[in-house]
C-alpha positions as CSV (number, residue, x, y, z in Angstrom):
1,M,25.9,6.5,-40.8
2,F,23.5,4.6,-38.5
3,K,23.4,0.9,-37.8
4,E,19.8,0.7,-36.6
5,T,18.1,-2.4,-35.1
6,K,14.4,-2.3,-34.4
7,K,12.1,-5.0,-33.0
8,S,8.3,-4.9,-32.5
9,M,5.5,-7.0,-31.1
10,Q,1.9,-6.8,-30.2
11,W,1.6,-6.6,-26.4
12,G,-1.9,-6.5,-25.0
13,E,-3.8,-3.7,-26.9
14,E,-0.6,-1.8,-27.9
15,T,2.5,-2.3,-30.0
16,L,5.8,-2.5,-28.1
17,T,8.9,-1.4,-30.1
18,L,12.6,-1.5,-29.1
19,E,15.1,0.3,-31.2
20,T,18.9,1.0,-30.9
21,G,21.8,2.3,-33.0
22,K,20.6,5.8,-33.9
23,V,20.6,7.8,-30.7
24,A,23.3,8.1,-27.9
25,R,25.8,5.9,-29.8
26,Q,28.6,6.7,-27.3
27,A,26.8,5.1,-24.4
28,D,27.6,1.4,-23.7
29,G,23.9,0.6,-24.3
30,S,21.1,2.8,-25.6
31,V,17.5,1.7,-26.3
32,I,14.3,3.6,-27.0
33,A,11.3,1.6,-26.0
34,T,7.8,2.7,-27.2
35,L,4.5,1.4,-26.1
36,G,1.6,3.0,-27.9
37,E,2.8,6.6,-28.2
38,T,4.8,6.6,-24.9
39,S,8.5,6.5,-25.5
40,V,11.4,6.2,-23.0
41,M,15.1,6.3,-23.8
42,A,17.4,4.3,-21.5
43,N,21.2,4.9,-21.7
44,V,23.7,2.7,-19.8
45,T,27.3,3.4,-19.1
46,F,29.7,1.5,-16.9
47,A,33.3,1.9,-15.7
48,K,35.7,-0.6,-17.1
49,Q,37.5,-1.0,-13.8
50,A,36.5,-0.7,-10.2
51,K,37.9,2.0,-7.9
52,E,40.7,0.7,-5.7
53,G,39.5,-0.4,-2.3
54,Q,35.8,-0.2,-3.2
55,D,33.8,-2.8,-1.4
56,F,30.2,-2.2,-2.7
57,F,28.4,-2.1,-6.0
58,P,27.9,1.5,-7.1
59,L,24.8,1.2,-9.3
60,T,22.9,4.5,-9.9
61,V,19.5,4.6,-11.6
62,H,17.9,7.9,-12.7
63,Y,14.5,8.4,-14.2
64,Q,13.5,11.7,-15.7
65,E,10.1,12.9,-17.0
66,K,10.5,15.7,-19.5
67,Y,7.5,18.0,-19.7
68,Y,7.8,18.3,-23.4
69,A,6.9,14.6,-23.6
70,A,3.3,15.6,-22.9
71,G,3.4,19.0,-24.6
72,K,3.6,20.9,-21.4
73,V,5.8,23.7,-20.0
74,P,7.1,23.1,-16.5
75,G,5.6,25.2,-13.7
76,G,7.5,27.3,-11.2
77,F,9.7,30.4,-11.7
78,F,12.5,28.9,-13.8
79,K,10.3,26.9,-16.2
80,R,12.6,23.9,-16.4
81,E,12.8,20.5,-14.8
82,A,14.5,20.7,-11.5
83,R,14.9,18.2,-8.6
84,P,13.3,14.8,-9.1
85,S,9.6,14.6,-8.3
86,E,8.3,11.9,-6.0
87,K,7.1,9.9,-9.0
88,E,10.5,10.1,-10.6
89,T,12.3,9.0,-7.4
90,L,9.9,6.1,-6.9
91,T,10.2,5.0,-10.5
92,A,14.0,5.0,-10.2
93,R,13.7,2.7,-7.2
94,L,11.3,0.6,-9.2
95,I,13.9,0.0,-11.9
96,D,16.9,-0.4,-9.5
97,R,15.3,-3.1,-7.3
98,P,15.0,-5.9,-9.9
99,I,18.2,-5.2,-11.8
100,R,20.6,-4.8,-8.9
101,P,20.6,-8.5,-7.9
102,L,21.2,-9.6,-11.5
103,F,24.8,-8.3,-11.9
104,V,27.4,-10.9,-11.5
105,P,28.5,-11.2,-7.9
106,G,31.7,-9.4,-7.2
107,F,31.2,-6.8,-10.0
108,K,31.9,-3.5,-8.3
109,N,32.5,-1.2,-11.3
110,E,30.4,1.9,-11.4
111,V,27.2,1.6,-13.4
112,L,24.9,4.5,-14.5
113,V,21.4,3.9,-15.9
114,M,19.5,7.0,-17.2
115,C,15.9,6.7,-18.3
116,T,14.3,9.8,-20.0
117,V,10.7,10.0,-21.0
118,L,10.6,11.4,-24.5
119,S,6.9,11.1,-25.3
120,H,3.8,10.4,-23.2
121,D,0.4,9.5,-24.7
122,L,-1.3,9.9,-21.3
123,V,-2.6,6.3,-21.7
124,N,0.5,4.1,-21.0
125,D,2.4,4.9,-17.9
126,P,6.1,5.4,-18.8
127,D,7.4,3.7,-15.6
128,V,6.9,0.2,-17.0
129,V,8.3,1.3,-20.4
130,A,11.4,2.7,-18.7
131,M,12.0,-0.6,-16.9
132,I,11.9,-2.5,-20.2
133,A,14.1,0.1,-21.9
134,A,16.7,-0.1,-19.1
135,S,16.7,-3.9,-19.2
136,A,17.2,-3.9,-23.0
137,A,20.0,-1.3,-22.7
138,L,21.8,-3.3,-20.1
139,T,21.4,-6.5,-22.1
140,I,23.1,-5.1,-25.2
141,S,25.7,-3.0,-23.3
142,G,28.1,-5.9,-22.6
143,A,27.9,-5.4,-18.9
144,P,28.0,-8.5,-16.8
145,F,24.2,-8.4,-16.3
146,M,22.4,-11.8,-15.9
147,G,19.1,-10.5,-17.4
148,P,17.1,-9.6,-19.2
149,I,14.1,-8.6,-17.1
150,A,10.8,-7.2,-18.1
151,G,7.9,-5.6,-16.2
152,C,4.2,-4.9,-16.5
153,R,1.4,-3.4,-14.6
154,V,-1.7,-5.4,-13.6
155,G,-5.2,-4.1,-12.7
156,F,-8.1,-6.1,-11.3
157,E,-11.7,-5.3,-12.4
158,D,-14.8,-7.5,-12.1
159,G,-12.7,-10.4,-11.0
160,E,-10.5,-10.3,-14.1
161,Y,-6.8,-9.3,-14.3
162,V,-6.1,-6.4,-16.7
163,L,-2.7,-6.1,-18.4
164,N,-1.3,-2.5,-18.5
165,P,-4.5,-0.7,-17.5
166,M,-4.7,3.0,-18.6
167,A,-2.7,5.5,-16.5
168,E,-5.9,7.4,-15.8
169,D,-7.6,4.4,-14.2
170,M,-4.6,3.9,-11.9
171,Q,-4.3,7.5,-10.8
172,L,-5.9,8.2,-7.4
173,L,-7.1,4.6,-7.2
174,R,-9.4,5.2,-4.2
175,N,-11.5,7.6,-6.4
176,N,-12.1,4.8,-8.9
177,P,-14.3,2.1,-7.3
178,D,-14.2,-0.2,-10.3
179,Q,-10.4,-0.7,-10.0
180,R,-9.1,-2.7,-7.0
181,L,-5.5,-3.1,-7.8
182,D,-2.4,-1.3,-9.1
183,L,0.4,-3.9,-9.3
184,V,3.8,-3.7,-10.9
185,V,5.8,-6.9,-11.3
186,A,9.3,-7.3,-12.7
187,G,11.0,-10.6,-13.4
188,T,13.3,-12.8,-15.5
189,K,12.4,-15.7,-17.7
190,D,12.4,-18.0,-14.6
191,A,11.6,-15.9,-11.6
192,V,9.8,-12.9,-10.2
193,M,12.3,-10.3,-8.9
194,M,10.1,-7.4,-7.7
195,V,6.5,-6.6,-6.8
196,E,5.0,-3.2,-5.9
197,S,1.3,-2.7,-5.3
198,E,-1.6,-0.8,-3.8
199,A,-4.8,-2.8,-3.5
200,Y,-8.3,-2.7,-2.1
201,E,-8.4,-5.6,0.4
202,L,-7.6,-8.4,-2.1
203,T,-7.3,-11.9,-0.7
204,E,-3.9,-13.6,-0.7
205,E,-5.1,-15.9,-3.5
206,E,-6.2,-12.9,-5.7
207,M,-2.8,-11.1,-5.0
208,L,-0.8,-14.2,-5.8
209,G,-2.8,-14.8,-9.0
210,A,-2.0,-11.2,-10.1
211,V,1.7,-11.8,-9.6
212,L,1.7,-15.1,-11.6
213,F,-0.5,-13.5,-14.3
214,A,2.1,-10.7,-14.6
215,H,5.0,-13.1,-14.8
216,E,3.3,-14.9,-17.6
217,Q,2.6,-11.7,-19.5
218,I,6.2,-10.5,-19.5
219,Q,7.6,-13.6,-21.1
220,P,7.1,-12.3,-24.7
221,V,8.8,-9.0,-23.8
222,I,11.8,-10.9,-22.5
223,D,11.9,-12.8,-25.8
224,L,11.8,-9.5,-27.7
225,I,14.8,-8.1,-25.7
226,I,16.7,-11.3,-26.4
227,D,15.9,-11.0,-30.1
228,L,17.2,-7.4,-30.1
229,A,20.4,-8.5,-28.3
230,E,21.1,-11.2,-30.8
231,D,21.4,-8.5,-33.5
232,A,22.7,-5.5,-31.6
233,A,24.6,-6.6,-28.4
234,K,28.2,-5.6,-27.8
235,E,30.9,-8.1,-26.9
236,P,30.6,-9.2,-23.2
237,F,32.8,-7.3,-20.9
238,D,35.7,-9.5,-19.8
239,F,34.9,-9.9,-16.1
240,Q,35.7,-12.8,-14.0
241,P,34.3,-12.9,-10.5
242,P,37.1,-12.8,-8.0
243,D,38.0,-16.1,-6.3
244,Y,38.4,-15.4,-2.6
245,S,37.7,-19.0,-1.4
246,A,41.1,-19.4,0.2
247,L,40.7,-16.0,2.0
248,Y,37.3,-17.1,3.2
249,E,38.6,-20.3,4.6
250,R,41.2,-18.5,6.5
251,V,38.6,-16.0,7.8
252,K,36.3,-18.8,8.8
253,G,39.0,-20.7,10.6
254,L,40.1,-17.7,12.6
255,G,36.7,-16.4,13.6
256,E,33.8,-18.7,13.1
257,T,33.4,-19.6,16.7
258,Q,33.6,-16.0,18.0
259,M,31.2,-14.8,15.2
260,R,28.7,-17.6,16.0
261,D,28.8,-16.6,19.7
262,A,28.2,-12.9,18.7
263,Y,25.1,-13.8,16.7
264,S,23.7,-15.7,19.7
265,I,23.4,-12.4,21.6
266,L,19.7,-11.3,21.7
267,D,20.1,-7.6,22.3
268,K,20.8,-5.6,19.0
269,Q,23.3,-3.1,20.4
270,E,25.3,-5.8,22.3
271,R,25.2,-8.1,19.3
272,T,26.4,-5.3,17.0
273,Q,29.3,-4.6,19.2
274,A,30.2,-8.3,19.6
275,V,30.1,-8.8,15.7
276,A,32.4,-5.8,15.3
277,A,34.8,-7.2,17.9
278,A,34.8,-10.6,16.2
279,K,35.7,-8.9,12.9
280,D,38.5,-7.0,14.6
281,A,39.8,-10.2,16.2
282,I,39.9,-11.9,12.7
283,K,41.7,-9.0,11.1
284,A,44.3,-8.9,13.9
285,Q,45.3,-12.5,12.9
286,L,45.5,-11.9,9.2
287,S,48.6,-11.1,7.2
288,E,49.2,-7.7,5.6
289,D,48.4,-9.2,2.2
290,D,45.1,-10.5,3.4
291,L,44.2,-7.2,5.0
292,A,45.0,-5.4,1.7
293,D,42.8,-7.8,-0.2
294,A,39.8,-6.0,-1.7
295,N,37.7,-9.1,-1.1
296,L,38.1,-9.1,2.7
297,G,34.8,-7.4,3.2
298,S,33.0,-10.0,1.0
299,A,34.7,-12.8,2.9
300,L,33.6,-11.4,6.3
301,K,30.0,-10.9,5.0
302,K,29.9,-14.4,3.6
303,L,30.9,-15.7,7.1
304,E,28.1,-13.7,8.7
305,S,25.6,-14.9,6.1
306,T,26.6,-18.6,6.5
307,I,26.3,-18.5,10.2
308,L,22.9,-16.7,10.2
309,R,21.3,-18.6,7.3
310,G,22.5,-22.1,8.3
311,S,21.2,-21.8,11.8
312,V,17.8,-20.6,10.7
313,V,17.2,-23.3,8.1
314,K,18.7,-26.2,10.0
315,S,17.5,-25.5,13.6
316,G,14.7,-23.0,13.1
317,K,16.6,-20.7,15.5
318,R,16.7,-17.0,14.8
319,I,19.2,-14.4,16.0
320,D,16.9,-13.2,18.8
321,G,15.7,-16.6,19.8
322,R,12.2,-16.3,18.3
323,A,10.3,-19.0,16.4
324,L,10.1,-18.6,12.6
325,D,6.5,-17.3,12.7
326,E,6.8,-15.3,16.0
327,V,6.2,-11.5,16.1
328,R,8.2,-9.5,18.6
329,P,6.4,-8.0,21.6
330,I,4.2,-5.0,20.6
331,V,3.2,-2.0,22.6
332,S,0.7,0.5,21.1
333,E,-0.1,3.9,22.7
334,T,-2.3,6.7,21.5
335,G,-2.9,10.4,22.5
336,L,0.7,11.0,23.6
337,L,0.9,14.6,22.4
338,P,-1.5,17.2,23.9
339,R,-1.7,19.7,21.1
340,T,-1.7,17.5,18.0
341,H,-4.9,16.4,16.3
342,G,-3.9,12.7,16.7
343,S,-0.8,10.8,17.8
344,A,0.4,7.2,18.3
345,L,3.6,5.4,19.4
346,F,3.9,2.0,18.0
347,T,6.7,-0.2,19.3
348,R,7.5,-3.7,17.9
349,G,10.6,-5.1,19.5
350,E,13.5,-2.7,18.8
351,T,11.5,-0.8,16.0
352,Q,9.5,2.2,17.0
353,A,7.5,4.8,15.1
354,L,5.9,8.0,16.5
355,V,3.2,8.9,14.0
356,V,1.3,12.2,14.2
357,T,-1.9,13.1,12.3
358,T,-2.8,16.7,11.3
359,L,-6.2,17.5,9.9
360,G,-6.3,20.4,7.4
361,T,-8.7,22.1,5.0
362,G,-8.9,22.2,1.3
363,D,-6.2,24.9,1.3
364,D,-3.7,22.3,2.6
365,E,-4.1,19.8,-0.3
366,Q,-1.0,19.1,-2.2
367,F,-0.9,20.4,-5.7
368,I,0.8,17.9,-8.0
369,D,2.1,19.0,-11.4
370,A,2.5,15.7,-13.4
371,L,2.8,14.8,-17.0
372,T,-0.7,13.4,-16.9
373,G,-2.1,16.8,-15.7
374,N,-2.4,18.8,-12.6
375,F,-4.3,17.3,-9.6
376,R,-4.7,17.6,-5.9
377,S,-4.0,15.1,-3.2
378,N,-5.7,15.3,0.2
379,F,-3.7,12.5,1.9
380,L,0.0,13.0,2.6
381,L,2.4,10.7,4.5
382,H,5.9,11.8,5.3
383,Y,8.5,9.4,6.7
384,N,11.7,10.5,8.5
385,F,14.6,8.2,9.4
386,P,17.1,10.1,11.6
387,P,20.5,8.6,12.4
388,Y,19.8,8.2,16.1
389,S,17.1,5.6,15.3
390,V,20.0,3.1,14.7
391,G,22.4,4.5,17.3
392,E,24.5,6.4,14.8
393,A,25.8,9.9,14.5
394,G,25.3,10.6,10.8
395,R,24.5,13.5,8.5
396,V,21.0,14.9,8.4
397,G,19.7,16.2,5.1
398,P,16.5,16.4,3.0
399,P,14.5,13.2,2.5
400,G,16.4,10.7,0.4
401,R,15.2,7.9,-1.9
402,R,14.8,5.5,1.0
403,E,12.6,8.0,3.0
404,I,10.4,8.7,-0.1
405,G,10.1,5.0,-0.9
406,H,9.2,3.9,2.6
407,G,6.7,6.8,3.0
408,K,5.0,5.9,-0.2
409,L,4.7,2.2,0.8
410,A,3.0,3.2,4.0
411,W,0.8,5.7,2.0
412,R,-0.3,2.9,-0.3
413,A,-1.1,0.6,2.6
414,L,-3.4,3.2,4.4
415,Q,-5.1,5.0,1.5
416,A,-7.4,2.0,0.8
417,V,-9.3,2.5,4.1
418,L,-9.7,6.3,4.1
419,P,-13.2,7.7,4.1
420,S,-14.3,9.3,0.9
421,P,-13.6,13.1,0.6
422,T,-17.3,13.8,0.4
423,D,-17.9,12.0,3.8
424,F,-14.8,13.4,5.4
425,P,-13.7,16.6,3.7
426,Y,-10.3,17.0,5.4
427,T,-6.8,17.0,4.2
428,L,-4.9,14.4,6.1
429,R,-1.1,14.7,6.8
430,L,0.7,11.9,8.6
431,V,4.3,12.2,9.7
432,S,6.1,9.1,10.9
433,E,9.2,9.8,13.0
434,I,11.2,6.6,13.3
435,T,12.7,6.7,16.7
436,E,14.1,3.2,16.8
437,S,14.9,0.8,14.0
438,N,15.7,-2.9,13.8
439,G,13.4,-4.4,11.3
440,S,10.7,-2.9,9.1
441,S,10.1,0.8,10.1
442,S,7.7,1.2,7.1
443,M,5.4,-1.4,8.5
444,A,5.6,0.2,11.9
445,S,4.6,3.5,10.1
446,V,1.5,1.7,8.8
447,C,0.5,0.4,12.2
448,G,1.2,3.7,13.9
449,G,-0.5,5.7,11.1
450,S,-3.7,3.7,11.5
451,L,-3.7,4.2,15.3
452,S,-2.8,7.9,14.9
453,M,-5.7,8.6,12.5
454,M,-8.2,6.8,14.7
455,D,-6.9,8.8,17.6
456,A,-7.6,11.9,15.5
457,G,-11.2,10.8,14.9
458,V,-10.8,9.8,11.3
459,P,-13.5,7.3,10.4
460,L,-11.3,4.6,8.8
461,K,-13.1,1.7,7.1
462,A,-10.9,-0.7,9.1
463,P,-7.6,-0.6,10.9
464,V,-4.5,-1.6,8.9
465,A,-1.4,-3.4,10.1
466,G,1.8,-4.4,8.2
467,V,4.4,-7.1,8.7
468,A,7.8,-7.7,7.0
469,M,8.6,-11.2,6.0
470,G,11.9,-12.8,5.0
471,L,13.2,-16.0,3.4
472,V,16.3,-18.0,3.5
473,L,16.6,-20.5,0.6
474,E,19.5,-23.0,0.5
475,E,21.0,-24.6,-2.6
476,D,19.4,-27.9,-1.8
477,G,16.0,-26.4,-1.9
478,S,15.4,-26.3,1.9
479,Y,14.0,-22.9,3.1
480,A,12.7,-21.0,6.1
481,I,10.1,-18.2,6.0
482,L,10.6,-15.6,8.7
483,T,7.9,-13.4,10.2
484,D,8.7,-9.9,11.4
485,I,12.4,-9.9,10.2
486,L,15.2,-8.1,11.9
487,G,17.6,-5.8,10.1
488,D,20.3,-8.5,9.9
489,E,17.8,-11.1,8.6
490,D,16.7,-8.6,5.9
491,H,20.4,-7.8,4.9
492,L,21.5,-11.5,4.7
493,G,18.3,-13.2,3.5
494,D,17.1,-14.0,0.0
495,M,13.7,-12.3,0.0
496,D,12.2,-9.3,1.7
497,F,8.5,-8.8,1.3
498,K,6.2,-6.5,3.2
499,V,2.4,-7.2,3.4
500,A,-0.1,-4.7,4.8
501,G,-3.8,-5.0,5.1
502,T,-7.0,-5.3,7.2
503,E,-8.6,-8.4,8.6
504,K,-10.4,-8.7,5.3
505,G,-7.5,-8.5,2.8
506,I,-4.3,-7.0,1.5
507,T,-3.9,-3.2,0.8
508,S,-0.3,-3.2,-0.2
509,L,2.4,-5.7,-1.1
510,Q,6.1,-5.0,-1.7
511,M,8.5,-7.8,-2.6
512,D,12.2,-7.8,-3.5
513,I,13.7,-11.2,-4.4
514,K,17.5,-11.6,-4.5
515,V,17.7,-15.1,-6.0
516,A,15.9,-17.2,-8.6
517,G,13.9,-20.3,-7.6
518,I,11.1,-18.6,-5.6
519,T,8.3,-21.0,-6.5
520,P,4.5,-20.3,-6.3
521,E,4.5,-22.8,-3.4
522,I,6.9,-20.7,-1.4
523,M,5.1,-17.5,-2.1
524,T,1.7,-19.1,-1.2
525,K,3.1,-20.3,2.2
526,A,4.8,-16.9,2.8
527,L,1.6,-15.0,2.2
528,A,-0.3,-17.3,4.5
529,Q,2.3,-16.9,7.2
530,A,2.2,-13.1,6.7
531,K,-1.6,-13.1,7.2
532,Q,-1.2,-14.8,10.5
533,G,1.3,-12.2,11.6
534,R,-0.9,-9.3,10.3
535,L,-3.9,-10.6,12.2
536,H,-1.8,-10.9,15.4
537,I,-0.6,-7.4,15.1
538,L,-4.1,-6.1,14.5
539,G,-5.2,-7.8,17.7
540,E,-2.4,-6.1,19.6
541,M,-3.3,-2.7,18.1
542,N,-7.0,-3.1,19.1
543,K,-5.9,-3.2,22.8
544,A,-4.8,0.4,22.4
545,L,-7.7,1.8,20.5
546,S,-10.8,-0.2,19.5
547,E,-12.7,2.8,17.9
548,A,-12.1,6.2,16.6
549,G,-11.2,8.8,19.2
550,E,-12.7,12.2,19.8
551,F,-11.9,15.2,17.6
552,S,-9.2,17.3,19.0
553,V,-10.4,20.8,20.2
554,H,-7.4,22.1,18.1
555,A,-8.5,20.5,14.9
556,P,-10.6,22.5,12.4
557,R,-14.2,21.6,12.0
558,I,-15.4,21.4,8.4
559,E,-18.9,21.6,7.1
560,T,-19.8,20.9,3.5
561,M,-22.6,22.4,1.5
562,Q,-23.7,22.0,-2.1
563,I,-25.0,25.0,-4.1
564,P,-26.2,25.2,-7.6
565,T,-23.4,26.0,-10.0
566,D,-25.2,29.0,-11.4
567,K,-25.0,30.5,-7.8
568,I,-21.2,30.2,-7.6
569,R,-20.7,33.7,-9.1
570,E,-23.0,35.3,-6.6
571,V,-21.2,33.7,-3.6
572,I,-17.8,34.8,-4.9
573,G,-18.9,38.2,-6.0
574,S,-17.2,40.7,-8.3
575,G,-13.4,40.3,-7.8
576,G,-14.1,38.0,-4.8
577,K,-15.7,40.8,-2.8
578,V,-18.6,38.7,-1.4
579,I,-16.6,35.7,-0.3
580,R,-13.9,37.9,1.3
581,E,-16.7,39.6,3.3
582,I,-18.0,36.2,4.4
583,V,-14.5,35.2,5.6
584,E,-13.9,38.5,7.4
585,V,-17.3,38.6,9.2
586,S,-17.4,34.9,10.2
587,G,-13.7,34.2,10.8
588,A,-14.0,30.8,9.0
589,K,-12.1,29.5,5.9
590,V,-14.3,29.1,2.9
591,D,-13.3,27.0,-0.1
592,I,-15.5,26.6,-3.2
593,N,-14.9,24.4,-6.3
594,D,-16.3,24.4,-9.8
595,E,-18.9,21.8,-8.9
596,G,-20.5,24.1,-6.3
597,I,-19.1,22.2,-3.3
598,I,-18.3,24.6,-0.5
599,K,-16.1,23.6,2.5
600,I,-16.4,25.9,5.6
601,A,-13.7,25.3,8.1
602,S,-12.9,26.7,11.6
603,P,-12.2,25.3,15.1
604,N,-15.1,27.6,16.2
605,G,-18.5,26.2,15.5
606,D,-20.2,29.6,15.7
607,A,-17.9,30.9,12.9
608,I,-18.9,28.0,10.7
609,K,-22.6,28.7,11.4
610,T,-22.2,32.3,10.6
611,A,-20.5,31.6,7.3
612,Y,-23.0,28.9,6.5
613,D,-26.0,31.3,7.1
614,M,-24.4,34.0,5.1
615,I,-23.9,31.7,2.1
616,Y,-27.3,30.1,2.5
617,S,-28.9,33.6,2.4
618,I,-27.2,34.3,-0.9
619,V,-28.0,31.0,-2.7
620,A,-31.3,29.9,-1.1
621,E,-34.7,31.1,-2.3
622,P,-37.4,32.2,0.2
623,E,-40.3,29.8,0.6
624,E,-43.9,31.0,0.3
625,G,-45.8,30.6,3.5
626,K,-42.7,30.5,5.7
627,I,-42.1,33.0,8.6
628,Y,-38.9,35.0,8.7
629,K,-37.3,37.5,11.1
630,G,-36.5,40.8,9.3
631,K,-35.6,44.4,9.8
632,V,-37.6,47.5,8.7
633,V,-35.4,49.3,6.2
634,K,-37.8,52.0,4.8
635,I,-41.2,53.3,5.7
636,V,-43.5,54.8,3.0
637,D,-47.1,56.0,3.0
638,F,-48.5,52.6,1.8
639,G,-46.4,50.3,3.9
640,A,-42.9,49.3,5.1
641,F,-40.1,47.6,3.3
642,V,-38.5,44.8,5.3
643,N,-35.1,43.1,4.8
644,F,-36.0,39.5,5.6
645,F,-33.8,37.0,3.7
646,G,-30.2,37.9,3.1
647,K,-30.2,41.0,1.0
648,R,-33.7,40.4,-0.2
649,D,-36.4,43.0,0.8
650,G,-40.2,42.8,0.6
651,L,-43.2,45.1,1.1
652,V,-45.5,44.8,4.1
653,H,-48.6,46.7,2.9
654,V,-50.2,49.0,5.5
655,S,-53.2,46.7,5.5
656,Q,-51.0,43.7,6.5
657,I,-49.3,45.3,9.5
658,E,-52.1,44.9,12.0
659,N,-55.7,43.7,12.0
660,R,-56.9,47.3,12.4
661,R,-56.8,50.4,10.2
662,L,-53.7,52.6,10.6
663,N,-53.4,56.2,9.6
664,H,-49.7,55.6,8.7
665,P,-47.3,52.7,9.1
666,S,-45.1,54.9,11.3
667,D,-47.8,54.7,13.9
668,V,-46.4,51.3,14.9
669,L,-43.1,50.9,13.0
670,K,-39.8,52.6,12.8
671,E,-36.7,52.1,10.6
672,G,-34.3,49.5,12.1
673,Q,-37.0,47.7,14.1
674,E,-36.9,43.9,14.0
675,V,-40.2,42.2,13.0
676,W,-41.6,38.8,12.2
677,V,-43.1,38.5,8.7
678,K,-44.8,35.8,6.7
679,L,-44.1,35.5,3.0
680,L,-47.4,35.7,1.2
681,G,-46.1,35.3,-2.3
682,F,-45.0,37.3,-5.3
683,D,-47.1,39.7,-7.4
684,D,-47.2,39.7,-11.2
685,R,-44.0,41.7,-11.4
686,G,-42.1,39.3,-9.1
687,K,-42.1,41.6,-6.1
688,V,-42.3,40.1,-2.7
689,R,-45.5,40.4,-0.6
690,L,-45.1,40.1,3.2
691,A,-47.5,40.2,6.2
692,M,-47.1,40.9,9.9
693,K,-50.6,40.7,11.3
694,M,-50.9,36.8,11.4
695,V,-47.6,36.4,13.2
696,D,-47.1,36.8,17.0
697,Q,-44.5,39.5,17.1
698,N,-43.1,38.3,20.4
699,T,-42.6,34.6,19.6
700,G,-42.5,34.5,15.8
701,E,-45.2,31.9,15.8
702,E,-48.1,32.0,13.3
703,L,-51.5,33.0,14.9
704,A,-54.6,31.0,14.3
705,P,-57.2,33.1,12.3
706,E,-59.5,33.4,15.3
707,K,-56.7,34.4,17.6
708,A,-55.5,37.0,15.1
709,E,-59.0,38.6,15.2
710,Q,-59.0,38.6,19.0
711,T,-55.6,40.3,19.0
712,A,-56.9,42.9,16.7
713,E,-59.9,43.6,19.0
């Protein structure tokens, strides 16, 4: 009934298995990849003909984590998987980016790739397994895919690269000081296609070494996919790339001069209008058959690409007249918004980000329900890209894949310099509003985010800047590396990579390569040029804010205290009665965890002190020989009971009230009276012994023995 094919190999410390032929047999390609006990099923289907008039490649990648894979039941009211989580969205992008450039140019049939996590051993992250499964499914599907690719994760510990480190080690990297890198690399036999990372100030040499190490480690996986395809691949789909060379020559002859003039205009808006006018002029001179040709869009794009790329490589001249390694003018401003905790406006050329920082308490942490378990995050970064930022009137909806991906890239770049939660017990939320865009808005978010947090008084380890780099590589091997690329340079170039970091090193690297042939030499030069750009931007940022700003009066103050774990129950009280009383009386927020760490938050310093004193009185023990201020709560024949330490009472014997004989304690004391007492100690039964006579009742200071006698006389 089944025609199964199964291939296995030892990869690092685990066994990698690829199998097909048993499940999802109606899909064009279906592969289950298993690493250790983590299994992901990838299913590929593609339309056998393109939709009429379609001028783009409709590739869709979905990645789904099923909770049953880790033996969990989903949270929430409906108890089933719903909209994609941030991790699922980011992983779908991670798979899409390296496979999209490898489809045969001109292929515009709809393609659907669905990856489903079936089993998760909580050791091997399923994102890399999904990438391998998707590549294998595409390779055997018969689709015109010029793969296969493979991917792996690389860690960096004690100066050594680690292949596919444990998922637990990579989660919340900044809480794990032994790990300095979380890097995912995807590539073909001959080239690296995609890099995604978060790092702890790695040098350019260390980062490049990690990329090359990863490319070497994926080679046997690519061989395994090829081995599977030799036994299980379907017949290649009969697709011939359309030949539109004649149409291109006509388009070029009619409009090259006008298009070249359009691309010589420096202002983006004027240039966009001139390019559109050039296209209209070309179309006005074409025949009806040419206008109806589905390849007209490709011919026009090729003309644009040829003009832009040729000029850059041959003359070193860019669209806006800059040198290849020149960064656009930068203006950095902080403290724009009066009621926010921190704000910054970062403008680089025609790209601008307004970034706002909000400081919250432990109640504001994000609760994340993941396959690996539930955890909290105290650093959030949200990125918004409204249509007006590019001068368009478009639809506004919930954050899409692009917004989530760009926000996560900025998050990765900044998280490495955050203070530890114990030193700075705040929840941090950054919101980046992209108000203009022509170039990398994610890197503008990094720069603006760093400035905004410093404006809010966050003690960052170092400021962070980011720069987007590009590459134009010609067929003869000549190339040009571009610093701070424009939108058009990104769209028509061969490589887009974004580097963020401090003066000391890289904190995040994202790279997407559209062509093979990117050598280590080119990558080394590109990283070095990116470092120059990053240092220049950091210098411009320092002009705006060289040190952390003052705390906003509207931001909550948080004080942290540690109590013994056996006192947690006393602070909370039966049914939460005690902690509710502390909150109501003080007006402060009080958060306590299982380790006995208490965070007290309020914009009002007096409220924090009140809550702190109330908690301290519950958990602390009175010290023998120390003087306390108390209140008389009961008078008896032999003395007075004084409440002196929280809810703790002690007895002042009648002989310890004054240095003279009293007929009755009520001669000098009454209930409710405030007195100063000294803790003498505890009797055999643990009862507290207090004294008043050696303490000045006006000042609370202890009297010298001789002075105490004089007072008595």
